[in-house]
N, C-alpha and C positions, 0 to 999 in steps of 0.2 A: 346346796346347804353345806356340803363338806368344805367348800372353799371358805365360807364364813367362819366355820369352826377352826380351820387352820390359821386364819388371820387372828382370831381371838387367842388361840394357844400361843402363837408367836408373840403376840403383844404381852401375854402373861409372862412368858419366858424373858422377854426384854426387860420388863419391870423387875423381875427377880434378879436379873443380871445387874441392873443399875443399883438395886439395894445391896447386893453382895459386894459390889465394888466400893460403895460408900462405907460399908461396914469394915472392909479391909483397910481402907484409909484411916478410919477411926481406930482400929486395932493397932495400926502402925504408930499413930500418934500416942496411943496409950501404952505402947510396947507390950501388947497382949498377944503373945504367940499362939495361944490356944484358940482365940477367936479368929485370928488371921488364918490359921490352918483350917478351921471349920468352914469359913467362907470361901477359901480357896477350893475346898472340896465341893462346896455347893456350885461354884463356877464350873468345875469339871463335870459334875453331874448334869448341869443345865446345858453345857456344851454337847455332852453325849446325847441328851434327849433331842436337842435341836438337830444334831447330825443324823440321828435315826429318822426323825420326821422328814428331813430333806431327802434322805436316801429311800425311804420306804413309803411315805404317805403323801408328801406334797406334790402338787402338780409340777411337771417338769418345765413348764413354761412360765412359772411364777416364782419370784423370790419374795419372801415375806419379811425379811429382816435386813 
């Protein structure tokens, strides 16, 4: 069951990554530096979470993203 949860968590993170990147592009087009900074911060947090999962939780034989 843990494997299934890891897959779901990585899928959720990937969706959040995609959304944040889309929002960054929109912020660039609108020249909105506040939104751009916010979503860049979200990307960093998501990267940190993904790295933690890779280092501490995920199966060593499996890549989820």
